[in-house]
NURO-880805 format. One record per atom (N, C-alpha, C, O, CB): y, x, z; residue in one letter. Coordinates in steps of 0.2 Angstrom, whole numbers, padded with zeros to 4 digits, always signed. Glycine has a CB too. Layout:
<pts>
YXZA
...
</pts>
This chain:
<pts>
+0495+0384+0507X
+0500+0376+0510X
+0497+0374+0517X
+0491+0373+0516X
+0499+0368+0505X
+0498+0372+0523X
+0495+0370+0527X
+0494+0362+0526X
+0497+0357+0523X
+0498+0372+0532X
+0488+0362+0530X
+0486+0355+0529X
+0486+0349+0535X
+0482+0350+0540X
+0479+0357+0527X
+0488+0343+0535X
+0487+0339+0540X
+0482+0334+0540X
+0481+0329+0536X
+0493+0337+0541X
+0477+0335+0545X
+0472+0327+0545X
+0475+0322+0551X
+0476+0323+0557X
+0460+0328+0547X
+0476+0318+0549X
+0478+0313+0555X
+0474+0307+0556X
+0472+0304+0551X
+0485+0310+0553X
+0473+0305+0561X
+0468+0298+0564X
+0472+0293+0567X
+0475+0294+0572X
+0463+0300+0570X
+0471+0288+0566X
+0475+0282+0568X
+0470+0278+0571X
+0466+0275+0568X
+0480+0278+0563X
+0471+0278+0577X
+0465+0275+0582X
+0466+0267+0587X
+0468+0268+0592X
+0463+0281+0589X
+0464+0262+0586X
+0465+0255+0590X
+0459+0256+0593X
+0453+0258+0591X
+0466+0246+0585X
+0460+0256+0601X
+0455+0255+0606X
+0454+0249+0609X
+0458+0245+0608X
+0456+0259+0612X
+0446+0247+0612X
+0444+0243+0614X
+0449+0241+0619X
+0449+0235+0619X
+0437+0243+0615X
+0453+0242+0623X
+0455+0243+0629X
+0459+0248+0631X
+0459+0254+0628X
+0451+0244+0632X
+0464+0248+0636X
+0465+0253+0639X
+0462+0257+0644X
+0464+0263+0644X
+0468+0252+0639X
+0458+0255+0647X
+0452+0259+0650X
+0449+0265+0644X
+0448+0271+0645X
+0446+0254+0652X
+0446+0260+0638X
+0443+0265+0633X
+0447+0271+0630X
+0444+0276+0628X
+0441+0262+0627X
+0455+0269+0630X
+0460+0274+0626X
+0461+0280+0632X
+0462+0286+0632X
+0469+0268+0624X
+0459+0277+0637X
+0460+0284+0644X
+0454+0287+0644X
+0455+0292+0647X
+0461+0282+0654X
+0447+0285+0641X
+0442+0289+0643X
+0440+0292+0635X
+0435+0296+0634X
+0435+0284+0647X
+0444+0290+0629X
+0443+0294+0625X
+0446+0301+0625X
+0444+0306+0623X
+0444+0290+0620X
+0454+0299+0627X
+0457+0305+0629X
+0456+0311+0634X
+0458+0317+0634X
+0462+0304+0630X
+0451+0307+0638X
+0450+0313+0642X
+0445+0316+0641X
+0443+0322+0644X
+0450+0311+0647X
+0440+0311+0634X
+0436+0316+0633X
+0439+0321+0625X
+0437+0327+0625X
+0430+0312+0632X
+0441+0319+0621X
+0446+0320+0616X
+0449+0328+0620X
+0446+0333+0617X
+0452+0312+0616X
+0452+0330+0622X
+0456+0334+0627X
+0450+0340+0629X
+0450+0346+0628X
+0459+0328+0635X
+0445+0338+0630X
+0439+0343+0631X
+0435+0346+0628X
+0432+0351+0629X
+0436+0341+0634X
+0434+0341+0622X
+0430+0344+0618X
+0432+0344+0611X
+0429+0346+0606X
+0424+0341+0619X
+0440+0342+0611X
+0443+0344+0603X
+0443+0351+0602X
+0440+0353+0597X
+0451+0341+0601X
+0446+0356+0605X
+0449+0363+0604X
+0440+0364+0603X
+0437+0364+0598X
+0456+0368+0613X
+0436+0365+0607X
+0430+0367+0604X
+0427+0368+0600X
+0424+0373+0599X
+0429+0365+0604X
+0428+0359+0596X
+0424+0357+0591X
+0430+0358+0583X
+0430+0356+0577X
+0421+0349+0594X
+0433+0362+0585X
+0439+0361+0579X
+0441+0367+0580X
+0447+0367+0579X
+0446+0354+0581X
+0440+0374+0580X
+0443+0381+0585X
+0446+0383+0578X
+0449+0388+0579X
+0438+0387+0590X
+0446+0381+0573X
+0450+0383+0567X
+0457+0380+0567X
+0461+0384+0565X
+0447+0381+0562X
+0457+0374+0569X
+0465+0372+0568X
+0470+0373+0572X
+0471+0371+0578X
+0465+0366+0569X
+0475+0375+0569X
+0479+0380+0571X
+0482+0374+0577X
+0483+0376+0583X
+0485+0384+0565X
+0483+0368+0576X
+0488+0364+0581X
+0484+0357+0580X
+0482+0354+0575X
+0497+0364+0579X
+0483+0355+0588X
+0480+0351+0589X
+0485+0345+0595X
+0488+0346+0600X
+0474+0354+0591X
+0485+0339+0591X
+0490+0334+0596X
+0488+0328+0594X
+0487+0327+0588X
+0499+0334+0596X
+0489+0324+0599X
+0486+0319+0603X
+0492+0313+0606X
+0495+0315+0612X
+0481+0321+0608X
+0493+0309+0604X
+0499+0304+0605X
+0496+0298+0608X
+0491+0297+0606X
+0502+0302+0597X
+0498+0294+0612X
+0496+0289+0614X
+0500+0284+0613X
+0504+0282+0617X
+0495+0289+0620X
+0500+0281+0606X
+0505+0277+0604X
+0508+0269+0606X
+0513+0266+0603X
+0504+0278+0598X
+0503+0267+0611X
+0505+0261+0615X
+0498+0261+0619X
+0496+0266+0621X
+0505+0253+0609X
+0495+0256+0622X
+0492+0257+0629X
+0486+0255+0625X
+0482+0257+0629X
+0494+0252+0637X
+0484+0253+0619X
+0479+0254+0616X
+0478+0257+0609X
+0474+0254+0605X
+0476+0249+0616X
+0479+0261+0607X
+0481+0265+0599X
+0484+0273+0602X
+0487+0274+0607X
+0490+0259+0594X
+0481+0276+0597X
+0484+0283+0597X
+0484+0284+0591X
+0483+0280+0587X
+0481+0289+0601X
+0486+0293+0590X
+0487+0296+0584X
+0485+0300+0586X
+0485+0302+0592X
+0492+0296+0581X
+0480+0305+0580X
+0480+0311+0582X
+0480+0317+0576X
+0478+0316+0571X
+0473+0310+0586X
+0483+0322+0578X
+0484+0329+0572X
+0484+0334+0572X
+0487+0338+0576X
+0489+0329+0569X
+0479+0335+0567X
+0475+0343+0567X
+0478+0344+0560X
+0477+0341+0555X
+0464+0344+0567X
+0483+0351+0562X
+0484+0356+0556X
+0482+0362+0555X
+0484+0367+0558X
+0489+0357+0555X
+0477+0363+0550X
+0476+0369+0547X
+0480+0372+0543X
+0485+0369+0540X
+0471+0369+0544X
+0477+0381+0543X
+0481+0384+0537X
+0481+0384+0528X
+0485+0386+0524X
+0480+0390+0540X
+0474+0381+0528X
+0472+0379+0519X
+0468+0372+0520X
+0466+0370+0525X
+0467+0387+0515X
+0469+0370+0514X
+0464+0365+0513X
+0458+0362+0512X
+0456+0357+0512X
+0464+0363+0511X
+0455+0372+0511X
+0448+0375+0513X
+0447+0372+0521X
+0445+0366+0522X
+0447+0384+0512X
+0447+0376+0526X
+0450+0375+0533X
+0449+0368+0534X
+0444+0367+0538X
+0457+0377+0534X
+0451+0363+0531X
+0454+0357+0535X
+0445+0352+0530X
+0442+0348+0533X
+0466+0355+0531X
+0445+0355+0525X
+0438+0353+0524X
+0433+0357+0526X
+0428+0353+0525X
+0438+0352+0519X
+0431+0361+0528X
+0427+0365+0531X
+0425+0359+0539X
+0419+0358+0541X
+0432+0372+0531X
+0428+0358+0542X
+0430+0354+0547X
+0428+0347+0548X
+0426+0344+0553X
+0436+0354+0548X
+0428+0343+0540X
+0426+0338+0540X
+0420+0335+0545X
+0420+0331+0550X
+0425+0337+0534X
+0416+0336+0543X
+0409+0335+0546X
+0408+0338+0554X
+0402+0336+0557X
+0403+0338+0542X
+0413+0342+0558X
+0415+0342+0564X
+0417+0335+0567X
+0416+0332+0572X
+0419+0346+0564X
+0422+0336+0563X
+0427+0330+0565X
+0424+0323+0567X
+0425+0319+0571X
+0432+0328+0560X
+0419+0321+0561X
+0416+0316+0560X
+0410+0316+0569X
+0409+0311+0573X
+0412+0316+0551X
+0407+0320+0568X
+0404+0321+0575X
+0406+0321+0580X
+0402+0318+0584X
+0401+0324+0577X
+0412+0324+0583X
+0417+0323+0586X
+0417+0315+0588X
+0414+0313+0592X
+0421+0326+0581X
+0421+0311+0584X
+0422+0304+0584X
+0415+0301+0583X
+0414+0295+0582X
+0427+0301+0577X
+0411+0304+0583X
+0405+0298+0585X
+0403+0299+0591X
+0399+0296+0593X
+0400+0298+0582X
+0404+0303+0594X
+0406+0303+0603X
+0407+0297+0606X
+0405+0297+0612X
+0413+0307+0606X
+0410+0294+0604X
+0414+0288+0606X
+0415+0280+0604X
+0419+0276+0607X
+0420+0290+0604X
+0409+0279+0599X
+0409+0272+0596X
+0411+0266+0599X
+0413+0261+0596X
+0402+0271+0593X
+0411+0267+0607X
+0410+0260+0610X
+0416+0258+0612X
+0417+0253+0615X
+0405+0260+0615X
+0423+0267+0610X
+0428+0266+0613X
+0434+0262+0610X
+0440+0260+0612X
+0429+0272+0616X
+0431+0262+0601X
+0436+0263+0597X
+0433+0256+0592X
+0428+0255+0590X
+0437+0272+0593X
+0440+0252+0592X
+0439+0247+0589X
+0441+0247+0582X
+0437+0244+0578X
+0442+0243+0592X
+0447+0251+0581X
+0446+0252+0572X
+0452+0260+0570X
+0458+0261+0572X
+0449+0241+0567X
+0448+0264+0565X
+0452+0267+0564X
+0454+0269+0558X
+0453+0265+0553X
+0450+0270+0568X
+0459+0275+0555X
+0460+0275+0547X
+0463+0281+0549X
+0465+0283+0554X
+0465+0269+0542X
+0462+0286+0543X
+0462+0292+0541X
+0467+0294+0536X
+0467+0290+0532X
+0457+0294+0538X
+0473+0300+0536X
+0477+0300+0533X
+0476+0310+0533X
+0474+0314+0537X
+0483+0295+0537X
+0480+0311+0527X
+0480+0320+0527X
+0485+0322+0521X
+0486+0318+0516X
+0472+0323+0525X
+0488+0327+0523X
+0492+0329+0517X
+0497+0334+0519X
+0500+0333+0524X
+0495+0324+0514X
+0499+0340+0514X
+0502+0344+0515X
+0507+0347+0521X
+0513+0346+0520X
+0504+0342+0511X
+0506+0349+0525X
+0512+0349+0533X
+0520+0353+0527X
+0519+0357+0523X
+0509+0356+0543X
+0526+0350+0528X
+0531+0351+0524X
+0535+0354+0531X
+0540+0357+0530X
+0535+0343+0519X
+0534+0355+0535X
+0538+0359+0540X
+0533+0359+0549X
+0531+0354+0552X
+0547+0354+0539X
+0533+0364+0551X
+0527+0365+0555X
+0532+0368+0560X
+0530+0373+0560X
+0521+0369+0553X
+0537+0367+0564X
+0542+0369+0569X
+0540+0369+0576X
+0540+0363+0578X
+0548+0366+0569X
+0538+0374+0580X
+0538+0374+0588X
+0542+0377+0590X
+0541+0383+0589X
+0532+0376+0592X
+0547+0376+0593X
+0554+0379+0596X
+0551+0383+0604X
+0550+0380+0609X
+0561+0373+0597X
+0549+0388+0602X
+0548+0394+0607X
+0552+0396+0612X
+0551+0400+0616X
+0547+0400+0605X
+0558+0393+0611X
+0565+0395+0616X
+0564+0393+0623X
+0565+0396+0628X
+0572+0392+0614X
+0561+0384+0623X
+0561+0381+0627X
+0555+0383+0635X
+0555+0378+0640X
+0560+0377+0623X
</pts>
């Protein structure tokens, strides 16, 4: 079963959020190549949500150290963060659009 790793982030400012997103968009696909899906959502001017979906729990576990290294690259941008994870019960992509 697929597994999702979710990170909720509060940034120190809107500018910090903008900077983090720019870096994340560039490095995330390179650093987490085994993810099936990578999603970044700006939930407010100073907060965001990222989701990485992996085919198996083993792949998700394998990527944890890389994920930590990636987040360490922007320590001054982040005020607070927490992580969630769990099995994916729906992973639908509408390819008709």
